[in-house]
N, C-alpha and C positions, 0 to 999 in steps of 0.2 A: 311189809317188813324190811327194812334196811340194814344193810349188815356191811360194815367197814371193816376193811382189812389194813394193817400197816405192817408193811415188810421193810426190815432195815437190812441192806447187804450193800456190799462193795459193787461196782460194776463189774468187774470180773466175775464176783457169785453169781450176778443178774445174767450175765452172757454166756454162762456156763448150764445155767437153771434152763435158760430159755434153749438151749442147744446149738446157738450162735458161735461162731468160729472165732478163735483169737487171732485178731489182724496186727497186731503189735509188730512181730518181727518183719513182715511183710512192710509194714507202715515205716518200721526204722530204715530198712533197704532201700526203698525208694526215697525217703527223705536224703539218706547218703548219697543216692547216685545223683538226686537232683542239686545238692550241694558240690559237689564235683562239677558237674556241668557249669553250674552258675559262678563258679571259682573261676573254670578254665575258659569261659567267655568274657569275664569281666578283665583278667588279666589280659585277653587279645585286643581290647578295646582301649584305645585313648582316647581323651576328651573330645578332640576334633572330630573322630570318626563318630562317636555318640553324637555330637552336635550335627553332624551331617545327615545321620541316620533319622534323627528326631525332626530335623527341619531342612527338608531336602531342599529346597527353593533357594536360588541366588537372592542377593539382595533387591536385583530388579523386580523379581517376581513378590518380595515381601513387601517392597513399596507399591506395587500394582494392588496387592490385596488390602492394605492400609487405605490406598484412594478408593477401593471398592466398598469398604466397610462406612469410612466417612461418608461417602456418598448416601449409603444407605439410612445411617443417622440423620443426617441432616434432610433427606427426604422425608422422615419419619415426623422429624420436626416441623417439615413445612417450611423449611430455608432452603437456600438454593448456596453453593459452593462458591467462593469467591476464589 
């Protein structure tokens, strides 16, 4: 014998029925703290600082990295760099 029960309720009703806590106030508080922290950090960083944070190497280091990549690509293709 097979029995199917369909229950229509809101998420809040299901949470209360299962005895789970309502975490919406905690979530709202945490999101507000994150928003304030992100705004404070974004205001303190200018574009040059962001660029230096994301790409800490200087131009010589970048050129060396590019040369290494090209060497790997050409080596995989069976060619030699000229």
